[in-house]
All heavy atoms as an XYZ file, in Angstrom:
977
protein
N      12.835     -8.417     30.516
C      11.674     -8.615     31.377
C      10.477     -9.031     30.538
O      10.412     -8.768     29.350
C      11.400     -7.345     32.162
O      10.482     -6.518     31.511
N       9.514     -9.648     31.156
C       8.350    -10.132     30.406
C       7.458     -8.992     29.956
O       6.830     -9.063     28.917
C       7.591    -11.160     31.245
O       6.408    -10.671     31.753
N       7.400     -7.900     30.733
C       6.600     -6.736     30.314
C       7.175     -6.126     29.047
O       6.442     -5.798     28.112
C       6.533     -5.704     31.432
N       8.490     -5.988     28.997
C       9.136     -5.452     27.798
C       8.914     -6.378     26.612
O       8.689     -5.934     25.487
C      10.622     -5.250     28.052
N       8.944     -7.664     26.861
C       8.707     -8.647     25.806
C       7.276     -8.539     25.268
O       7.053     -8.608     24.061
C       8.951    -10.062     26.355
O       8.616    -11.019     25.401
N       6.308     -8.340     26.157
C       4.910     -8.184     25.747
C       4.728     -6.942     24.885
O       4.027     -6.966     23.879
C       3.980     -8.108     26.965
C       3.838     -9.435     27.679
O       4.236    -10.471     27.097
O       3.349     -9.426     28.821
N       5.368     -5.843     25.277
C       5.283     -4.609     24.498
C       5.874     -4.839     23.110
O       5.294     -4.447     22.100
C       5.999     -3.442     25.225
C       6.157     -2.248     24.306
C       5.242     -3.060     26.484
N       7.022     -5.504     23.056
C       7.671     -5.786     21.771
C       6.753     -6.631     20.887
O       6.596     -6.362     19.698
C       9.010     -6.492     21.994
C       9.669     -6.885     20.711
C      10.319     -5.927     19.934
C       9.633     -8.200     20.249
C      10.909     -6.268     18.733
C      10.219     -8.551     19.058
C      10.865     -7.583     18.304
O      11.438     -7.932     17.110
N       6.130     -7.652     21.469
C       5.223     -8.517     20.693
C       4.052     -7.711     20.135
O       3.674     -7.873     18.990
C       4.689     -9.660     21.573
C       5.696    -10.746     21.830
C       5.097    -11.805     22.758
C       6.151    -12.782     23.205
N       5.654    -13.702     24.228
N       3.473     -6.834     20.970
C       2.343     -6.016     20.513
C       2.772     -5.082     19.389
O       2.078     -4.911     18.404
C       1.747     -5.215     21.672
C       0.863     -6.030     22.585
C       0.007     -5.152     23.480
N       0.743     -4.165     24.227
C       1.298     -4.363     25.414
N       1.234     -5.538     25.990
N       1.929     -3.382     26.035
N       3.945     -4.449     19.555
C       4.433     -3.537     18.513
C       4.704     -4.292     17.217
O       4.408     -3.805     16.129
C       5.695     -2.816     18.995
C       5.402     -1.803     20.067
C       6.667     -1.208     20.667
O       7.753     -1.777     20.556
N       6.519     -0.068     21.321
N       5.253     -5.493     17.317
C       5.526     -6.308     16.130
C       4.225     -6.705     15.450
O       4.097     -6.604     14.228
C       6.333     -7.564     16.515
O       7.535     -7.146     17.142
C       6.658     -8.400     15.296
N       3.232     -7.128     16.232
C       1.930     -7.482     15.655
C       1.308     -6.284     14.964
O       0.710     -6.408     13.906
C       0.988     -8.008     16.738
C       1.316     -9.397     17.193
C       0.327     -9.885     18.238
O      -0.235     -9.098     19.009
N       0.107    -11.187     18.273
N       1.449     -5.116     15.560
C       0.890     -3.900     14.981
C       1.556     -3.592     13.643
O       0.887     -3.366     12.642
C       1.077     -2.736     15.943
S       0.403     -1.181     15.345
N       2.877     -3.606     13.625
C       3.606     -3.246     12.413
C       3.461     -4.290     11.305
O       3.256     -3.955     10.144
C       5.093     -3.049     12.727
C       5.411     -1.840     13.599
C       6.873     -1.871     14.020
C       5.098     -0.551     12.864
N       3.562     -5.559     11.650
C       3.593     -6.608     10.634
C       2.203     -7.102     10.229
O       1.986     -7.459      9.080
C       4.432     -7.798     11.121
C       5.905     -7.492     11.384
C       6.626     -8.742     11.879
C       6.579     -6.956     10.132
N       1.285     -7.128     11.176
C      -0.018     -7.722     10.887
C      -1.168     -6.730     10.969
O      -2.313     -7.100     10.779
C      -0.269     -8.891     11.842
C       0.708    -10.036     11.642
S       0.411    -11.367     12.807
C       1.520    -10.909     14.127
N      -0.874     -5.474     11.265
C      -1.928     -4.475     11.354
C      -2.851     -4.654     12.543
O      -3.945     -4.114     12.574
N      -2.415     -5.450     13.534
C      -3.257     -5.700     14.706
C      -3.020     -4.628     15.756
O      -2.302     -4.824     16.728
C      -2.956     -7.083     15.296
C      -3.453     -8.220     14.460
C      -3.286     -9.516     15.195
C      -3.964    -10.633     14.420
N      -4.003    -11.868     15.172
N      -3.603     -3.464     15.514
C      -3.446     -2.388     16.478
C      -4.555     -1.364     16.260
O      -5.209     -1.345     15.226
C      -2.088     -1.717     16.339
S      -1.709     -1.126     14.692
N      -4.721     -0.549     17.266
C      -5.693      0.532     17.184
C      -5.161      1.584     16.215
O      -3.999      1.955     16.266
C      -5.872      1.125     18.583
C      -7.013      2.071     18.714
S      -7.148      2.742     20.412
C      -7.356      1.276     21.388
N      -6.034      2.044     15.324
C      -5.648      3.072     14.359
C      -6.439      4.338     14.658
O      -7.536      4.274     15.182
C      -5.935      2.588     12.938
C      -5.123      1.359     12.548
C      -5.715      0.699     11.304
C      -5.139     -0.673     11.066
N      -5.594     -1.673     12.030
N      -5.861      5.473     14.301
C      -6.505      6.759     14.530
C      -6.610      7.486     13.198
O      -5.635      7.562     12.455
C      -5.674      7.597     15.514
C      -5.563      6.967     16.870
C      -4.564      6.036     17.130
C      -6.458      7.277     17.874
C      -4.456      5.438     18.371
C      -6.357      6.685     19.115
C      -5.358      5.760     19.368
N      -7.787      8.033     12.908
C      -7.966      8.750     11.644
C      -7.201     10.068     11.685
O      -6.917     10.605     12.754
C      -9.456      9.042     11.342
C     -10.040     10.008     12.381
C     -10.266      7.768     11.222
C     -11.279     10.722     11.920
N      -6.867     10.592     10.506
C      -6.365     11.955     10.426
C      -7.537     12.869     10.754
O      -8.677     12.580     10.379
C      -5.852     12.255      9.015
C      -4.598     11.460      8.682
O      -3.832     11.130      9.609
O      -4.396     11.166      7.495
N      -7.295     13.960     11.440
C      -8.387     14.870     11.787
C      -9.275     14.302     12.879
O     -10.486     14.525     12.899
N      -8.675     13.564     13.799
C      -9.385     12.938     14.910
C     -10.255     13.967     15.636
O      -9.823     15.095     15.871
C      -8.321     12.376     15.863
C      -8.717     11.424     16.965
C      -9.366     10.160     16.397
C      -7.479     11.032     17.760
N     -11.489     13.585     15.946
C     -12.412     14.448     16.683
C     -12.163     14.287     18.188
O     -11.891     13.182     18.655
C     -13.863     14.051     16.408
C     -14.419     14.561     15.110
C     -14.079     13.966     13.894
C     -15.308     15.629     15.094
C     -14.607     14.426     12.705
C     -15.845     16.100     13.908
C     -15.496     15.491     12.717
O     -16.014     15.954     11.536
N     -12.280     15.396     18.920
C     -12.141     15.370     20.375
C     -13.299     16.112     21.006
O     -13.690     17.173     20.522
C     -10.830     16.042     20.815
C      -9.608     15.234     20.508
C      -8.960     15.392     19.299
C      -9.117     14.311     21.415
C      -7.835     14.642     18.994
C      -7.990     13.564     21.124
C      -7.347     13.729     19.913
N     -13.826     15.563     22.093
C     -14.827     16.269     22.875
C     -14.162     17.398     23.642
O     -12.939     17.417     23.803
N     -14.954     18.351     24.149
C     -14.390     19.509     24.852
C     -13.478     19.146     26.021
O     -12.442     19.773     26.212
C     -15.623     20.264     25.355
C     -16.744     19.812     24.493
C     -16.408     18.410     24.041
N     -13.828     18.127     26.799
C     -13.001     17.751     27.951
C     -11.722     17.044     27.530
O     -10.745     17.037     28.268
C     -13.790     16.859     28.907
C     -14.947     17.565     29.583
C     -15.707     16.599     30.465
C     -17.008     17.200     30.933
N     -17.872     16.184     31.550
N     -11.723     16.420     26.363
C     -10.537     15.705     25.870
C      -9.638     16.611     25.029
O      -8.461     16.312     24.828
C     -10.978     14.494     25.045
N     -10.187     17.704     24.554
C      -9.490     18.600     23.623
C      -8.137     19.096     24.144
O      -7.150     19.126     23.416
C     -10.385     19.802     23.302
C      -9.797     20.785     22.329
C      -9.769     20.281     20.893
O     -10.678     19.540     20.503
O      -8.824     20.634     20.189
N      -8.096     19.465     25.417
C      -6.879     20.066     25.972
C      -5.758     19.058     26.196
O      -4.634     19.431     26.484
C      -7.205     20.793     27.284
C      -7.581     19.879     28.403
N      -8.817     19.305     28.499
C      -6.863     19.410     29.451
C      -8.862     18.528     29.563
N      -7.689     18.573     30.162
N      -6.057     17.768     26.053
C      -5.095     16.717     26.387
C      -4.873     15.765     25.213
O      -4.568     14.594     25.428
C      -5.674     15.938     27.569
C      -4.645     15.622     28.605
O      -3.510     16.017     28.486
N      -5.062     14.884     29.611
N      -5.050     16.244     23.994
C      -5.107     15.378     22.806
C      -3.911     14.440     22.659
O      -4.084     13.231     22.565
C      -5.241     16.219     21.532
C      -6.519     16.994     21.454
C      -6.764     17.576     20.097
C      -5.885     18.736     19.770
N      -6.389     19.508     18.616
N      -2.725     14.995     22.601
C      -1.531     14.175     22.345
C      -1.319     13.139     23.441
O      -0.970     11.993     23.166
C      -0.293     15.055     22.196
C      -0.280     15.846     20.911
C       0.974     16.682     20.793
C       0.921     17.507     19.523
N       2.083     18.390     19.391
N      -1.532     13.542     24.679
C      -1.346     12.627     25.811
C      -2.342     11.471     25.761
O      -1.990     10.318     26.014
C      -1.489     13.403     27.126
C      -1.297     12.577     28.360
C       0.148     12.138     28.580
O       1.058     12.633     27.901
O       0.359     11.282     29.454
N      -3.595     11.758     25.424
C      -4.609     10.706     25.345
C      -4.270      9.702     24.253
O      -4.350      8.485     24.471
C      -5.990     11.321     25.098
C      -6.580     12.107     26.261
C      -7.871     12.795     25.839
C      -6.806     11.210     27.455
N      -3.898     10.178     23.095
C      -3.553      9.274     21.986
C      -2.329      8.438     22.366
O      -2.292      7.233     22.143
C      -3.320     10.059     20.679
C      -2.750      9.154     19.596
C      -4.628     10.697     20.207
N      -1.357      9.069     22.980
C      -0.147      8.337     23.400
C      -0.494      7.219     24.380
O      -0.037      6.085     24.246
C       0.856      9.308     24.034
C       2.202      8.682     24.366
C       3.165      9.693     24.980
N       2.744     10.154     26.303
C       2.830      9.432     27.424
N       3.327      8.227     27.398
N       2.421      9.931     28.566
N      -1.348      7.524     25.352
C      -1.741      6.511     26.337
C      -2.533      5.380     25.685
O      -2.331      4.209     26.002
C      -2.537      7.141     27.477
C      -1.656      7.912     28.433
C      -2.414      8.450     29.616
C      -1.433      9.124     30.555
N      -2.059      9.610     31.769
N      -3.421      5.718     24.779
C      -4.194      4.684     24.103
C      -3.293      3.770     23.271
O      -3.481      2.558     23.248
C      -5.278      5.312     23.220
C      -6.444      5.930     23.979
C      -7.281      6.805     23.054
C      -7.298      4.849     24.629
N      -2.308      4.354     22.603
C      -1.371      3.540     21.817
C      -0.567      2.603     22.702
O      -0.177      1.526     22.275
C      -0.431      4.443     21.006
C      -1.106      5.064     19.807
C      -0.141      5.921     19.008
C      -0.827      6.494     17.781
N       0.075      7.354     17.008
N      -0.347      3.003     23.953
C       0.376      2.159     24.907
C      -0.578      1.245     25.677
O      -0.189      0.622     26.661
C       1.172      3.021     25.884
C       2.354      3.707     25.241
C       3.162      4.441     26.276
C       4.425      4.991     25.655
N       5.345      5.531     26.658
N      -1.830      1.204     25.249
C      -2.871      0.377     25.863
C      -3.101      0.730     27.326
O      -3.321     -0.131     28.160
C      -2.563     -1.109     25.679
C      -2.563     -1.509     24.219
C      -2.402     -3.000     23.998
O      -2.579     -3.778     24.965
O      -2.112     -3.380     22.861
N      -3.066      2.024     27.626
C      -3.435      2.521     28.945
C      -4.816      3.138     28.792
O      -4.960      4.197     28.201
C      -2.419      3.540     29.444
C      -1.064      2.916     29.705
C      -0.093      3.912     30.262
C       1.233      3.216     30.505
N       2.245      4.118     31.006
N      -5.817      2.443     29.293
C      -7.202      2.834     29.082
C      -7.745      3.552     30.310
O      -7.883      2.958     31.365
C      -8.044      1.615     28.744
C      -7.479      0.847     27.571
C      -7.080     -0.462     27.704
C      -7.321      1.460     26.330
C      -6.564     -1.160     26.624
C      -6.801      0.779     25.253
C      -6.430     -0.540     25.403
O      -5.904     -1.214     24.329
N      -8.020      4.821     30.162
C      -8.447      5.644     31.274
C      -9.937      5.497     31.552
O     -10.745      5.503     30.622
C      -8.128      7.111     30.968
C      -6.672      7.396     30.610
C      -6.516      8.829     30.124
C      -5.786      7.130     31.797
N     -10.320      5.406     32.816
C     -11.745      5.342     33.162
C     -12.458      6.610     32.685
O     -11.904      7.709     32.773
C     -11.754      5.264     34.690
C     -10.367      4.916     35.094
C      -9.455      5.343     33.984
N     -13.648      6.453     32.178
C     -14.439      7.594     31.723
C     -14.137      8.027     30.305
O     -14.823      8.888     29.759
N     -13.117      7.440     29.683
C     -12.752      7.799     28.319
C     -13.531      6.924     27.338
O     -13.574      5.711     27.465
C     -11.246      7.597     28.113
C     -10.659      8.272     26.887
C     -10.705      9.790     27.039
C      -9.220      7.818     26.681
N     -14.156      7.571     26.375
C     -14.947      6.863     25.363
C     -14.313      7.082     24.001
O     -13.829      8.178     23.696
C     -16.377      7.395     25.335
C     -17.201      6.918     26.502
C     -17.106      7.336     27.791
C     -18.231      5.938     26.465
N     -18.023      6.681     28.569
C     -18.728      5.821     27.781
C     -18.789      5.161     25.453
C     -19.753      4.947     28.107
C     -19.817      4.290     25.781
C     -20.286      4.181     27.088
N     -14.330      6.041     23.181
C     -13.806      6.112     21.824
C     -14.962      6.015     20.848
O     -15.843      5.168     21.000
C     -12.824      4.967     21.575
C     -11.686      4.820     22.580
C     -10.825      3.622     22.231
C     -10.868      6.082     22.660
N     -14.960      6.876     19.858
C     -15.912      6.804     18.752
C     -15.145      6.098     17.638
O     -14.084      6.574     17.215
C     -16.354      8.205     18.277
C     -16.732      9.113     19.451
C     -17.457      8.091     17.243
C     -17.738      8.570     20.408
N     -15.667      4.964     17.209
C     -14.927      4.153     16.241
C     -15.765      3.869     15.002
O     -16.999      3.990     15.031
C     -14.502      2.807     16.855
O     -15.658      2.005     17.103
C     -13.726      3.007     18.150
N     -15.084      3.466     13.955
C     -15.800      2.998     12.776
C     -16.575      1.759     13.185
O     -16.150      1.012     14.061
C     -14.820      2.687     11.654
C     -14.008      3.879     11.145
C     -13.193      3.465      9.926
C     -14.880      5.058     10.797
N     -17.725      1.526     12.564
C     -18.596      0.438     13.001
C     -18.010     -0.942     12.698
O     -17.262     -1.116     11.737
C     -19.878      0.669     12.201
C     -19.443      1.426     10.998
C     -18.281      2.267     11.437
N     -18.401     -1.899     13.535
C     -18.003     -3.292     13.318
C     -19.064     -4.093     12.599
O     -18.869     -5.258     12.303
C     -17.634     -3.945     14.643
C     -16.292     -3.523     15.109
N     -16.097     -2.425     15.902
C     -15.065     -4.017     14.838
C     -14.811     -2.283     16.114
N     -14.159     -3.219     15.484
N     -20.200     -3.482     12.330
C     -21.204     -4.143     11.493
C     -21.891     -3.091     10.626
O     -21.875     -1.907     10.943
C     -22.210     -4.941     12.334
C     -23.045     -4.058     13.227
O     -23.693     -3.128     12.764
N     -23.050     -4.338     14.518
N     -22.455     -3.536      9.550
C     -23.014     -2.616      8.563
C     -24.245     -1.867      9.056
O     -24.636     -0.876      8.467
C     -23.340     -3.377      7.275
C     -22.104     -3.875      6.561
C     -22.433     -4.624      5.281
O     -23.529     -4.389      4.715
O     -21.611     -5.433      4.862
N     -24.853     -2.331     10.125
C     -26.059     -1.688     10.631
C     -25.790     -0.399     11.394
O     -26.706      0.375     11.646
N     -24.548     -0.150     11.773
C     -24.213      1.033     12.554
C     -23.521      2.084     11.688
O     -22.830      1.749     10.733
C     -23.277      0.670     13.706
C     -23.919     -0.247     14.723
O     -25.109     -0.540     14.660
N     -23.123     -0.716     15.656
N     -23.698      3.336     12.072
C     -22.972      4.423     11.410
C     -21.613      4.588     12.089
O     -20.585      4.710     11.450
C     -23.778      5.732     11.464
C     -25.061      5.582     10.642
C     -22.953      6.903     10.950
C     -26.009      6.761     10.761
N     -21.607      4.595     13.418
C     -20.406      4.643     14.241
C     -20.658      3.785     15.473
O     -21.809      3.483     15.797
C     -20.098      6.079     14.686
C     -19.643      7.066     13.622
C     -19.733      8.500     14.150
C     -18.229      6.768     13.165
N     -19.589      3.404     16.156
C     -19.711      2.700     17.427
C     -19.099      3.558     18.522
O     -18.212      4.374     18.260
C     -18.976      1.352     17.399
C     -19.677      0.301     16.555
O     -20.891      0.449     16.280
O     -19.008     -0.678     16.165
N     -19.573      3.358     19.752
C     -18.994      3.997     20.930
C     -18.508      2.888     21.848
O     -19.242      1.945     22.121
C     -20.042      4.832     21.671
C     -20.457      6.076     20.940
S     -21.751      7.076     21.781
C     -21.747      6.576     23.461
N     -17.264      3.019     22.313
C     -16.673      2.001     23.172
C     -16.059      2.691     24.380
O     -15.285      3.642     24.218
C     -15.562      1.213     22.428
C     -14.956      0.158     23.322
C     -16.078      0.614     21.140
N     -16.405      2.225     25.566
C     -15.766      2.762     26.758
C     -14.366      2.150     26.837
O     -14.203      0.932     26.876
C     -16.597      2.438     27.995
C     -16.282      3.321     29.150
C     -17.341      3.269     30.246
O     -18.300      2.501     30.145
O     -17.171      4.021     31.216
N     -13.344      2.989     26.835
C     -11.958      2.536     26.669
C     -11.543      1.478     27.685
O     -10.875      0.510     27.327
C     -11.009      3.724     26.718
N     -11.942      1.636     28.942
C     -11.464      0.694     29.945
C     -11.993     -0.719     29.726
O     -11.466     -1.675     30.291
C     -11.742      1.190     31.370
C     -13.127      0.878     31.880
C     -13.382     -0.313     32.562
C     -14.173      1.771     31.694
C     -14.657     -0.596     33.037
C     -15.435      1.500     32.167
C     -15.673      0.313     32.835
O     -16.931      0.024     33.294
N     -13.008     -0.898     28.892
C     -13.548     -2.236     28.634
C     -12.769     -2.978     27.538
O     -12.953     -4.178     27.362
C     -15.032     -2.176     28.213
O     -15.141     -1.539     26.931
C     -15.875     -1.451     29.237
N     -11.901     -2.307     26.822
C     -11.201     -2.923     25.691
C     -10.409     -4.185     26.044
O     -10.452     -5.151     25.289
C     -10.311     -1.906     24.986
C     -11.061     -0.860     24.178
C     -10.095      0.193     23.659
C     -11.836     -1.490     23.047
N      -9.692     -4.218     27.165
C      -8.947     -5.448     27.457
C      -9.844     -6.679     27.632
O      -9.375     -7.803     27.526
C      -8.222     -5.127     28.770
C      -8.147     -3.646     28.818
C      -9.389     -3.153     28.116
N     -11.120     -6.469     27.857
C     -12.046     -7.577     28.108
C     -12.853     -7.950     26.868
O     -13.751     -8.772     26.940
C     -12.994     -7.212     29.256
C     -12.252     -6.687     30.455
C     -12.273     -5.341     30.768
C     -11.479     -7.541     31.237
C     -11.552     -4.848     31.852
C     -10.757     -7.057     32.314
C     -10.804     -5.715     32.619
O     -10.087     -5.231     33.671
N     -12.552     -7.328     25.738
C     -13.345     -7.555     24.530
C     -12.565     -8.319     23.463
O     -12.736     -8.098     22.271
C     -13.850     -6.225     23.975
C     -14.800     -5.533     24.936
C     -15.544     -4.404     24.289
O     -15.869     -4.445     23.122
N     -15.830     -3.372     25.065
N     -11.687     -9.203     23.891
C     -10.954    -10.039     22.946
C     -10.141     -9.215     21.967
O      -9.451     -8.288     22.342
N     -10.251     -9.546     20.695
C      -9.460     -8.893     19.663
C     -10.031     -7.584     19.175
O      -9.498     -7.001     18.232
N     -11.097     -7.091     19.781
C     -11.731     -5.858     19.301
C     -10.732     -4.715     19.181
O     -10.669     -4.034     18.168
C     -12.884     -5.446     20.215
C     -13.555     -4.107     19.871
C     -14.269     -4.213     18.518
C     -14.532     -3.694     20.947
N      -9.908     -4.533     20.217
C      -8.976     -3.399     20.209
C      -7.964     -3.492     19.080
O      -7.409     -2.499     18.657
C      -8.285     -3.254     21.553
C      -7.250     -4.305     21.856
C      -6.644     -4.065     23.217
C      -5.552     -5.024     23.575
N      -5.875     -6.428     23.505
N      -7.733     -4.705     18.569
C      -6.772     -4.885     17.487
C      -7.313     -4.428     16.145
O      -6.569     -4.326     15.183
C      -6.360     -6.354     17.382
C      -5.643     -6.828     18.635
O      -5.053     -5.996     19.341
O      -5.672     -8.043     18.897
N      -8.597     -4.180     16.072
C      -9.214     -3.829     14.794
C      -9.967     -2.508     14.837
O     -10.779     -2.243     13.967
C     -10.167     -4.946     14.366
C      -9.429     -6.246     14.161
O      -8.470     -6.303     13.408
N      -9.840     -7.278     14.868
N      -9.706     -1.704     15.850
C     -10.428     -0.438     15.981
C      -9.804      0.653     15.127
O      -8.587      0.793     15.080
C     -10.396      0.050     17.430
C     -11.304     -0.620     18.433
C     -11.126      0.044     19.792
C     -12.742     -0.556     18.017
N     -10.665      1.425     14.479
C     -10.239      2.676     13.863
C     -10.985      3.773     14.605
O     -12.206      3.863     14.549
C     -10.551      2.713     12.361
O      -9.865      1.635     11.724
C     -10.102      4.028     11.747
N     -10.233      4.580     15.333
C     -10.808      5.602     16.206
C     -11.017      6.894     15.418
O     -10.107      7.388     14.766
C      -9.896      5.853     17.424
C     -10.467      6.945     18.321
C      -9.678      4.565     18.205
N     -12.255      7.409     15.488
C     -12.595      8.667     14.822
C     -12.723      9.804     15.830
O     -12.622     10.969     15.468
C     -13.897      8.518     14.041
N     -12.953      9.461     17.115
C     -13.131     10.491     18.123
C     -12.836      9.989     19.521
O     -12.919      8.793     19.787
N     -12.498     10.921     20.397
C     -12.200     10.614     21.796
C     -12.955     11.618     22.653
O     -12.909     12.822     22.407
C     -10.683     10.716     22.075
C      -9.912      9.721     21.202
C     -10.391     10.499     23.557
C      -8.396      9.849     21.296
N     -13.646     11.100     23.681
C     -14.454     11.959     24.545
C     -14.375     11.463     25.979
O     -14.092     10.290     26.230
C     -15.906     11.949     24.067
N     -14.649     12.370     26.922
C     -14.784     11.995     28.324
C     -16.262     11.923     28.659
O     -16.984     12.900     28.496
C     -14.104     13.016     29.242
C     -12.642     12.722     29.478
C     -11.663     13.537     28.959
C     -12.253     11.606     30.220
C     -10.317     13.264     29.174
C     -10.924     11.324     30.440
C      -9.963     12.158     29.921
O      -8.639     11.889     30.126
N     -16.707     10.775     29.092
C     -18.091     10.588     29.492
C     -18.994     10.237     28.322
O     -18.734     10.598     27.174
N     -20.058      9.523     28.648
C     -20.994      9.061     27.624
C     -21.707     10.215     26.933
O     -21.887     10.201     25.719
C     -22.004      8.101     28.256
C     -22.894      7.404     27.259
C     -23.746      6.334     27.953
N     -24.494      5.576     26.974
C     -25.652      5.952     26.448
N     -26.192      7.109     26.813
N     -26.270      5.203     25.565
N     -22.111     11.221     27.692
C     -22.823     12.354     27.096
C     -21.952     13.081     26.074
O     -22.409     13.440     24.992
C     -23.299     13.342     28.174
C     -24.432     12.778     29.016
O     -25.053     11.777     28.600
O     -24.690     13.339     30.093
N     -20.693     13.307     26.425
C     -19.777     13.970     25.501
C     -19.545     13.098     24.266
O     -19.455     13.598     23.144
C     -18.452     14.270     26.205
C     -17.513     15.114     25.381
C     -16.303     15.598     26.164
O     -16.464     16.520     26.993
O     -15.203     15.051     25.941
N     -19.484     11.773     24.459
C     -19.309     10.854     23.333
C     -20.510     10.910     22.391
O     -20.349     10.952     21.159
C     -19.089      9.428     23.839
N     -21.709     10.947     22.961
C     -22.919     11.049     22.131
C     -22.928     12.353     21.337
O     -23.292     12.376     20.160
C     -24.176     10.956     23.002
C     -24.488      9.568     23.553
C     -25.549      9.664     24.641
C     -24.928      8.634     22.439
N     -22.508     13.430     21.972
C     -22.440     14.730     21.293
C     -21.405     14.690     20.161
O     -21.620     15.258     19.091
C     -22.102     15.825     22.305
C     -22.062     17.216     21.729
C     -23.369     17.685     21.102
O     -24.452     17.231     21.512
O     -23.307     18.521     20.176
N     -20.314     14.004     20.388
C     -19.268     13.880     19.364
C     -19.768     13.061     18.171
O     -19.494     13.413     17.020
C     -18.025     13.238     19.980
C     -16.691     13.549     19.346
C     -16.438     15.044     19.229
C     -15.566     12.901     20.152
N     -20.519     12.004     18.439
C     -21.130     11.228     17.352
C     -22.047     12.130     16.530
O     -21.998     12.133     15.300
C     -21.912     10.005     17.896
C     -22.795      9.395     16.820
C     -20.956      8.966     18.454
N     -22.868     12.920     17.221
C     -23.768     13.837     16.516
C     -22.973     14.820     15.653
O     -23.329     15.079     14.509
C     -24.647     14.610     17.518
C     -25.722     15.464     16.821
C     -26.219     16.606     17.686
N     -25.184     17.492     18.156
C     -24.568     18.425     17.406
N     -24.880     18.574     16.136
N     -23.647     19.206     17.930
N     -21.872     15.333     16.191
C     -21.052     16.295     15.449
C     -20.459     15.641     14.188
O     -20.471     16.241     13.115
C     -19.923     16.821     16.342
C     -19.047     17.849     15.645
C     -17.891     18.303     16.519
O     -17.856     18.066     17.718
N     -16.935     18.955     15.895
N     -19.953     14.426     14.310
C     -19.368     13.731     13.152
C     -20.433     13.469     12.093
O     -20.215     13.700     10.901
C     -18.676     12.420     13.581
C     -17.477     12.727     14.497
C     -18.223     11.619     12.362
C     -16.894     11.503     15.196
N     -21.606     13.023     12.535
C     -22.704     12.754     11.592
C     -23.158     14.055     10.933
O     -23.356     14.103      9.707
C     -23.877     12.030     12.296
C     -25.094     11.940     11.389
C     -23.436     10.631     12.737
N     -23.309     15.125     11.711
C     -23.700     16.427     11.145
C     -22.671     16.920     10.126
O     -23.035     17.384      9.041
C     -23.851     17.483     12.248
C     -25.134     17.346     13.044
O     -25.979     16.497     12.691
O     -25.288     18.091     14.030
N     -21.386     16.837     10.482
C     -20.335     17.275      9.560
C     -20.382     16.476      8.267
O     -20.222     17.024      7.177
C     -18.949     17.138     10.207
C     -18.686     18.154     11.307
O     -19.529     19.067     11.507
O     -17.650     18.022     11.984
N     -20.598     15.169      8.402
C     -20.672     14.293      7.225
C     -21.856     14.676      6.348
O     -21.714     14.837      5.130
C     -20.806     12.818      7.660
O     -19.688     12.491      8.486
C     -20.842     11.889      6.464
N     -23.018     14.833      6.963
C     -24.227     15.161      6.202
C     -24.114     16.533      5.542
O     -24.490     16.709      4.382
C     -25.467     15.100      7.098
C     -26.728     15.225      6.295
C     -27.246     14.121      5.602
C     -27.398     16.436      6.191
C     -28.385     14.235      4.840
C     -28.537     16.560      5.429
C     -29.034     15.456      4.760
O     -30.160     15.576      3.993
N     -23.566     17.496      6.268
C     -23.420     18.849      5.715
C     -22.480     18.877      4.515
O     -22.670     19.673      3.594
C     -22.943     19.823      6.790
C     -24.021     20.109      7.824
O     -25.209     19.965      7.553
N     -23.601     20.478      9.009
N     -21.470     18.030      4.517
C     -20.508     18.024      3.419
C     -20.973     17.158      2.239
O     -20.797     17.535      1.089
C     -19.142     17.533      3.903
C     -18.090     17.585      2.807
C     -16.704     17.381      3.333
C     -15.708     17.547      2.188
N     -14.337     17.361      2.638
N     -21.559     15.982      2.540
C     -21.878     15.022      1.484
C     -23.365     14.893      1.156
O     -23.714     14.344      0.120
C     -21.362     13.617      1.862
C     -19.869     13.463      2.110
C     -19.564     12.029      2.512
C     -19.081     13.857      0.875
N     -24.217     15.335      2.082
C     -25.648     15.128      1.890
C     -26.074     13.704      2.209
O     -27.193     13.303      1.941
N     -25.158     12.919      2.784
C     -25.439     11.547      3.227
C     -24.744     11.349      4.569
O     -24.035     12.233      5.040
C     -24.873     10.484      2.236
O     -23.446     10.468      2.346
C     -25.284     10.764      0.814
N     -24.921     10.165      5.143
C     -24.210      9.843      6.382
C     -23.139      8.777      6.124
O     -22.869      7.933      6.966
C     -25.166      9.412      7.518
C     -25.973     10.596      8.007
C     -26.049      8.269      7.096
N     -22.519      8.852      4.961
C     -21.447      7.919      4.608
C     -20.157      8.355      5.301
O     -19.319      9.048      4.733
C     -21.269      7.873      3.085
C     -20.290      6.810      2.633
O     -19.535      6.284      3.487
O     -20.276      6.507      1.429
N     -20.023      7.928      6.555
C     -18.894      8.333      7.399
C     -17.568      7.893      6.778
O     -16.592      8.648      6.791
C     -19.032      7.723      8.817
C     -20.335      8.149      9.477
C     -17.822      8.044      9.680
C     -20.421      9.556      9.945
N     -17.529      6.689      6.250
C     -16.289      6.149      5.667
C     -15.802      7.056      4.536
O     -14.629      7.416      4.466
C     -16.502      4.708      5.143
C     -17.050      3.784      6.230
C     -15.219      4.155      4.544
C     -16.143      3.543      7.395
N     -16.722      7.444      3.673
C     -16.365      8.336      2.559
C     -15.940      9.705      3.092
O     -14.938     10.276      2.653
C     -17.537      8.466      1.600
C     -17.243      9.296      0.378
C     -18.412      9.278     -0.596
C     -18.089     10.065     -1.847
N     -19.215     10.041     -2.788
N     -16.699     10.247      4.033
C     -16.401     11.560      4.602
C     -15.000     11.598      5.207
O     -14.266     12.569      5.048
C     -17.442     11.929      5.665
C     -17.109     13.165      6.438
C     -17.168     14.427      5.846
C     -16.709     13.103      7.763
C     -16.838     15.578      6.556
C     -16.384     14.232      8.490
C     -16.448     15.469      7.874
O     -16.115     16.596      8.578
N     -14.625     10.531      5.907
C     -13.324     10.494      6.552
C     -12.193     10.120      5.594
O     -11.041     10.055      5.986
C     -13.349      9.509      7.739
C     -14.324      9.877      8.865
C     -14.365      8.775      9.906
C     -13.954     11.210      9.503
N     -12.543      9.866      4.325
C     -11.527      9.554      3.316
C     -10.926      8.174      3.488
O      -9.767      7.944      3.153
N     -11.727      7.228      3.988
C     -11.213      5.885      4.264
C     -11.716      4.830      3.281
O     -11.599      3.651      3.535
C     -11.592      5.484      5.695
C     -11.059      6.411      6.785
C     -11.644      6.047      8.129
C      -9.545      6.376      6.815
N     -12.265      5.270      2.162
C     -12.764      4.316      1.164
C     -11.604      3.669      0.443
O     -10.625      4.279      0.133
C     -13.631      5.000      0.127
C     -14.953      5.391      0.657
C     -15.893      5.835     -0.457
O     -15.577      6.814     -1.146
O     -16.925      5.184     -0.614
């Protein structure tokens, strides 16, 4: 079937070319997402984007510390989803903002800077 073929192509692109969403070790979760962690990650890997779900990602430009992306918008953002590294998952914008604050606070408390990349061990 063509759906199975599309899934195979996406999996091949992910494995061979790195064109897939990546998740950091020690992924952060907001309180509403916490109880459903494995299921949310599984759905995101299968490109099932739930309404109200926000992803905290590594920035796409040097001017940002982190980016926030509403998951359901990913299919409309071209190749963005192929290059995302997800640091956190939250339900709702307010929870996502709180999660960004938590990641920045944790980074600053440990390093004395806001070098998120270094804090997450992705250098």
